[in-house]
Wavefront OBJ file of the C-alpha trace (Angstrom):
o trace
v 131.716 77.965 100.301
v 132.400 80.721 103.127
v 130.627 83.946 101.927
v 133.896 85.446 103.066
v 135.353 84.677 99.851
v 135.774 87.712 97.605
v 135.112 87.680 94.160
v 136.651 90.814 92.607
v 134.307 91.903 88.857
v 136.397 93.040 86.598
v 134.384 95.149 83.767
v 135.194 97.120 80.974
v 133.383 99.595 79.153
v 132.887 101.526 76.177
v 130.187 103.412 75.155
v 127.629 100.676 76.399
v 126.072 102.447 79.297
v 122.657 101.097 78.750
v 124.337 97.544 78.848
v 126.382 98.205 81.404
v 123.571 99.291 83.401
v 121.294 96.221 82.841
v 124.948 94.284 83.710
v 125.653 95.573 86.563
v 121.604 95.498 87.854
v 121.620 91.815 87.304
v 124.674 91.062 89.768
v 122.999 92.630 92.617
v 119.672 91.092 91.811
v 121.259 87.156 90.825
v 124.094 86.999 93.244
v 124.208 85.892 96.411
v 125.972 83.161 99.094
v 129.365 85.314 98.071
v 130.945 88.584 99.086
v 131.955 90.646 95.546
v 133.261 94.258 94.568
v 132.793 95.427 91.412
v 135.787 97.304 89.391
v 134.353 99.221 85.844
v 136.852 100.325 83.819
v 135.612 103.265 81.601
v 137.317 103.718 78.080
v 136.706 107.369 77.977
v 133.146 106.925 76.886
v 130.799 109.650 75.484
v 127.492 108.192 77.058
v 127.112 109.045 80.170
v 128.311 105.766 81.045
v 130.730 107.709 83.646
v 127.295 109.672 85.235
v 125.297 106.784 85.400
v 127.690 104.585 87.350
v 128.489 107.344 89.810
v 124.678 107.922 89.930
v 122.823 104.416 89.833
v 125.908 101.835 91.202
v 128.106 104.875 93.931
v 129.731 101.275 95.497
v 131.401 100.622 92.515
v 134.603 101.189 92.184
v 134.935 103.715 88.709
v 138.416 104.073 87.015
v 137.956 106.672 84.293
v 140.787 106.282 81.588
v 141.335 109.487 79.442
v 142.233 107.238 76.325
v 140.603 104.518 75.175
v 143.082 101.632 76.651
v 141.234 98.470 74.419
v 140.088 95.806 76.410
v 143.182 94.255 77.878
v 145.263 97.057 79.050
v 142.115 98.241 80.766
v 141.101 94.734 82.359
v 144.891 94.883 83.819
v 144.142 97.861 85.268
v 141.040 96.753 87.264
v 142.657 93.734 88.565
v 145.379 95.933 90.092
v 142.529 97.262 92.275
v 141.070 94.251 92.832
v 141.080 92.483 96.284
v 139.719 88.918 95.975
v 140.742 85.569 95.868
v 139.092 85.243 92.413
v 138.983 87.891 89.250
v 136.132 87.467 87.195
v 136.502 89.202 83.723
v 133.037 89.687 82.685
v 131.665 91.815 79.395
v 129.273 95.060 80.157
v 126.694 93.383 77.454
v 126.000 90.456 80.149
v 123.380 89.511 82.073
v 123.608 87.342 84.952
v 120.243 84.786 84.384
v 120.938 82.276 87.457
v 123.699 82.740 90.122
v 126.636 82.058 88.346
v 129.560 83.918 90.337
v 128.349 81.751 93.687
v 128.832 78.510 91.674
v 132.020 79.356 89.686
v 134.000 80.431 92.889
v 131.956 77.606 94.689
v 133.911 75.152 92.299
v 137.425 76.831 92.278
v 137.059 76.427 96.447
v 136.133 72.743 96.339
v 139.142 71.742 93.255
v 142.547 73.065 94.263
v 143.575 71.587 90.303
v 141.174 73.740 88.708
v 142.427 77.551 88.006
v 139.895 78.479 85.827
v 136.239 78.530 85.136
v 133.333 79.750 82.886
v 129.768 79.119 82.574
v 127.385 78.986 79.465
v 126.428 82.021 76.669
v 123.036 82.732 75.910
v 122.273 84.728 73.015
v 119.333 86.572 72.716
v 117.620 84.507 70.688
v 117.714 81.843 73.206
v 120.832 79.955 71.530
v 123.650 78.551 72.868
v 126.871 81.518 72.001
v 129.590 78.534 71.618
v 132.548 80.094 71.838
v 131.997 80.025 75.646
v 133.548 76.837 75.708
v 136.219 76.161 73.053
v 139.526 74.787 71.547
v 142.659 76.654 70.759
v 142.620 77.908 67.142
v 144.904 76.265 65.011
v 145.186 76.798 60.866
v 143.430 73.825 60.219
v 140.039 74.465 62.404
v 140.117 78.292 60.919
v 140.154 76.639 57.634
v 137.296 73.940 58.550
v 135.397 77.635 59.795
v 135.887 79.870 56.603
v 135.155 77.038 54.151
v 132.226 76.202 56.218
v 133.337 72.551 56.364
v 132.526 72.744 60.118
v 128.691 73.521 58.817
v 128.848 70.706 56.632
v 129.609 68.342 58.988
v 128.332 69.516 61.988
v 129.159 66.166 63.804
v 132.469 65.760 62.680
v 135.108 66.627 65.960
v 138.078 66.381 63.016
v 136.587 69.155 60.630
v 135.486 71.294 63.658
v 135.787 74.781 64.491
v 137.280 76.380 67.873
v 133.738 76.347 68.944
v 132.918 72.338 68.989
v 129.341 72.656 68.031
v 129.466 68.888 67.447
v 128.876 69.089 71.577
v 125.794 70.674 72.628
v 127.390 72.992 75.454
v 124.850 71.253 78.213
v 127.195 69.463 80.214
v 129.996 70.135 82.615
v 133.305 69.524 82.151
v 136.934 69.990 81.978
v 137.901 71.998 78.726
v 140.542 73.684 76.680
v 139.911 77.569 76.624
v 137.098 79.837 78.215
v 135.708 83.326 76.489
v 136.277 86.129 77.994
v 133.230 87.637 77.975
v 132.704 85.520 81.115
v 135.853 83.538 82.896
v 137.059 83.264 86.538
v 140.423 83.212 87.438
v 142.538 82.355 90.833
v 144.123 85.768 91.299
v 147.518 83.994 92.012
v 147.300 82.724 89.025
v 146.486 86.170 87.263
v 149.227 87.650 89.546
v 152.037 85.168 88.478
v 150.680 85.450 84.260
v 150.614 89.601 85.050
v 147.132 89.487 83.658
v 146.341 89.615 80.304
v 149.074 89.553 77.152
v 149.501 93.506 76.855
v 150.728 93.029 72.972
v 147.033 92.210 72.220
v 144.436 95.163 71.273
v 141.429 93.326 71.457
v 140.338 89.288 70.917
v 142.296 86.111 71.592
v 143.717 87.539 74.981
v 141.264 85.023 76.510
v 142.926 82.305 74.620
v 146.476 83.157 75.344
v 145.476 83.309 78.796
v 143.774 80.064 78.572
v 146.754 78.907 77.263
v 149.431 80.224 79.417
v 147.244 78.661 82.589
v 147.389 75.185 81.014
v 151.220 75.481 80.653
v 151.106 75.668 84.541
v 149.726 72.389 84.663
v 146.300 74.037 85.386
v 142.666 72.471 84.226
v 140.252 74.376 82.872
v 136.284 74.218 83.859
v 133.188 74.667 82.375
v 129.819 74.906 83.782
v 126.869 73.746 81.256
v 124.085 74.166 83.655
v 124.817 77.918 84.835
v 123.801 80.551 82.096
v 124.511 84.649 81.351
v 122.942 86.078 78.759
v 125.191 88.167 75.885
v 124.209 90.630 73.574
v 127.580 89.545 72.031
v 130.035 92.482 70.065
v 128.790 95.268 70.997
v 131.638 97.697 71.061
v 132.708 96.127 67.930
v 129.221 97.297 66.475
v 130.409 100.919 67.193
v 133.283 100.957 64.899
v 133.157 103.010 61.805
v 135.124 100.085 59.784
v 132.100 97.290 59.447
v 135.038 94.968 58.968
v 136.608 95.739 62.192
v 135.818 92.712 64.069
v 136.796 89.934 61.640
v 139.914 91.237 60.688
v 140.987 91.805 64.193
v 140.270 88.463 65.528
v 142.273 87.540 62.738
v 145.037 89.420 63.472
v 145.065 88.495 67.103
v 144.763 84.513 66.303
v 147.883 85.476 63.976
v 149.816 86.753 67.153
v 149.111 83.733 69.406
v 150.346 81.200 66.432
v 153.428 83.203 66.382
v 153.749 84.127 69.657
v 153.284 80.132 70.933
v 154.250 77.808 67.748
v 156.741 80.524 66.088
v 157.030 81.481 62.143
v 156.125 78.301 60.633
v 152.364 78.011 62.495
v 152.383 81.936 61.492
v 152.815 81.277 57.776
v 150.548 78.214 58.068
v 147.866 79.844 59.636
v 147.821 83.235 57.031
v 148.203 80.103 54.272
v 144.582 78.656 56.067
v 142.904 82.226 56.484
v 143.992 82.723 52.126
v 142.342 79.618 51.481
v 139.531 79.268 53.590
v 137.983 82.786 52.556
v 138.503 81.773 48.811
v 136.790 78.832 49.302
v 134.124 81.239 51.142
v 133.989 83.694 48.658
v 133.443 81.174 45.739
v 130.745 79.400 47.335
v 128.845 82.360 47.901
v 128.965 83.339 44.388
v 128.172 79.848 43.176
v 125.493 78.909 46.034
v 123.633 82.163 47.026
v 121.281 82.376 43.999
v 120.355 78.549 44.664
v 119.782 78.801 48.129
v 118.383 82.610 48.205
v 115.350 84.870 46.859
v 116.519 87.548 44.515
v 116.207 90.133 46.725
v 118.035 88.133 49.344
v 120.611 86.947 47.451
v 121.876 90.192 46.204
v 122.406 91.855 49.794
v 123.937 88.392 50.689
v 126.786 88.064 48.163
v 127.580 91.759 47.922
v 127.919 91.973 51.808
v 129.627 88.802 52.062
v 131.855 89.508 49.108
v 132.985 92.267 50.562
v 133.884 90.988 54.371
v 135.472 87.705 53.314
v 137.492 89.881 50.901
v 138.609 92.101 53.163
v 140.011 89.193 55.375
v 141.784 88.110 51.763
v 143.612 90.671 51.815
v 145.016 91.072 55.373
v 146.250 87.264 54.859
v 147.926 88.345 51.999
v 149.298 91.770 54.549
v 147.784 94.082 51.774
v 145.528 95.921 54.107
v 148.300 97.052 56.699
v 147.695 100.545 56.734
v 144.031 99.579 57.213
v 144.195 97.570 60.142
v 146.245 100.282 61.921
v 144.010 103.104 61.138
v 141.109 101.105 62.822
v 142.872 100.334 65.586
v 144.136 104.801 65.877
v 140.156 105.153 65.393
v 138.809 102.656 68.154
l 1 2 3 4 5 6 7 8 9 10 11 12 13 14 15 16 17 18 19 20 21 22 23 24 25 26 27 28 29 30 31 32 33 34 35 36 37 38 39 40 41 42 43 44 45 46 47 48 49 50 51 52 53 54 55 56 57 58 59 60 61 62 63 64 65 66 67 68 69 70 71 72 73 74 75 76 77 78 79 80 81 82 83 84 85 86 87 88 89 90 91 92 93 94 95 96 97 98 99 100 101 102 103 104 105 106 107 108 109 110 111 112 113 114 115 116 117 118 119 120 121 122 123 124 125 126 127 128 129 130 131 132 133 134 135 136 137 138 139 140 141 142 143 144 145 146 147 148 149 150 151 152 153 154 155 156 157 158 159 160 161 162 163 164 165 166 167 168 169 170 171 172 173 174 175 176 177 178 179 180 181 182 183 184 185 186 187 188 189 190 191 192 193 194 195 196 197 198 199 200 201 202 203 204 205 206 207 208 209 210 211 212 213 214 215 216 217 218 219 220 221 222 223 224 225 226 227 228 229 230 231 232 233 234 235 236 237 238 239 240 241 242 243 244 245 246 247 248 249 250 251 252 253 254 255 256 257 258 259 260 261 262 263 264 265 266 267 268 269 270 271 272 273 274 275 276 277 278 279 280 281 282 283 284 285 286 287 288 289 290 291 292 293 294 295 296 297 298 299 300 301 302 303 304 305 306 307 308 309 310 311 312 313 314 315 316 317 318 319 320 321 322 323 324 325 326 327 328 329 330
C-alpha cells in the first residue's frame, strides 16, 4: 500500500485530557507506513484538554466547540474537515498496541467490496471487549442479555447477545457490526450516508451506520490479530446520573428499532427490555444471597436492583423527564 494514502483520524473529547494524551501519544508511536491526520473535536471540556492538545500535539487539527455537541454531531463536524481517503473513528480512551491503522487501511485498499473495518479491543484487565465485533440488536438478543441467558449458555448462538460470546474474537472474519470506538470507513461511503445519524445523541450511532453500510451492499471486516486498548466508558463515568449509560443505550437501541423496522419492532423491543429487566431483578433477589458473602451481596443486590429497576421504568415510559434532564446535563 502506498504511504500516500491518507487516513483521517477523528477523535471526540469531553473531559478526558489524560486519556486523550495517551491516545495521541500511542498514535504517534505505533502508526507507520501510512499517512494520517488527526482531527480532535473538543466538546466544551473544562479539564484543560484544549491547552494540552495545543501544547503537546500542535500538528493536530483542533476544533473547539462552545457546547457539548454529543458524540455524533462532533464526529460529523470532524469529518467535514477530513481530507483522507479513509475515516477512522477513534475514542480518546484508547491506546494503540499494534499498528492497526496501517493494517486496516491496507485491507480496505486491497479489498474493494469492503467499506468498513475494525480490530480487536482489549480491556485494561487483558480481556477482549466483545462489543468490538458484534451483530445487530434485536428484541430477542436484548432479552437474552438482560435475563443472562447468554451467560448461562455462552456457547449458544441462538441465545447469544449482540456480543456473540460463543466466538473468541481472535480470528479475522466478515461481520455485521463494529464498535464506534474504533471503526475505519471509506470517506466516500461516509459522505454518501452523511455520516452518523444526528438524531442519535450517543450510543448505537455505530450500529446504525453499519446497518446503512450493509444496506448499500457493502461488507464489513474485523481484524482479530490487531489490538487497541480500550479503557471504556470514560465520559459516561463522569455523568451525575449513574444509570445514564445503561438507559441511553436502551433509548438509542429503541430508536434504531423504530427507524429501521417500524413500530411493531419498537414495541417488541420495549417488551423485551421490560421482561428481561424483571427477570434480572428477580434473579438478583434470589441468587445473590446464595452466591456471595453478606457484605458483598448487600452491595451487589442494592446497586443492581436500582439499576435494572431504572431500566424497567424506562421501558414503561415512566422516566421521560429524567432522561431529558440527563441529556441536558451531559
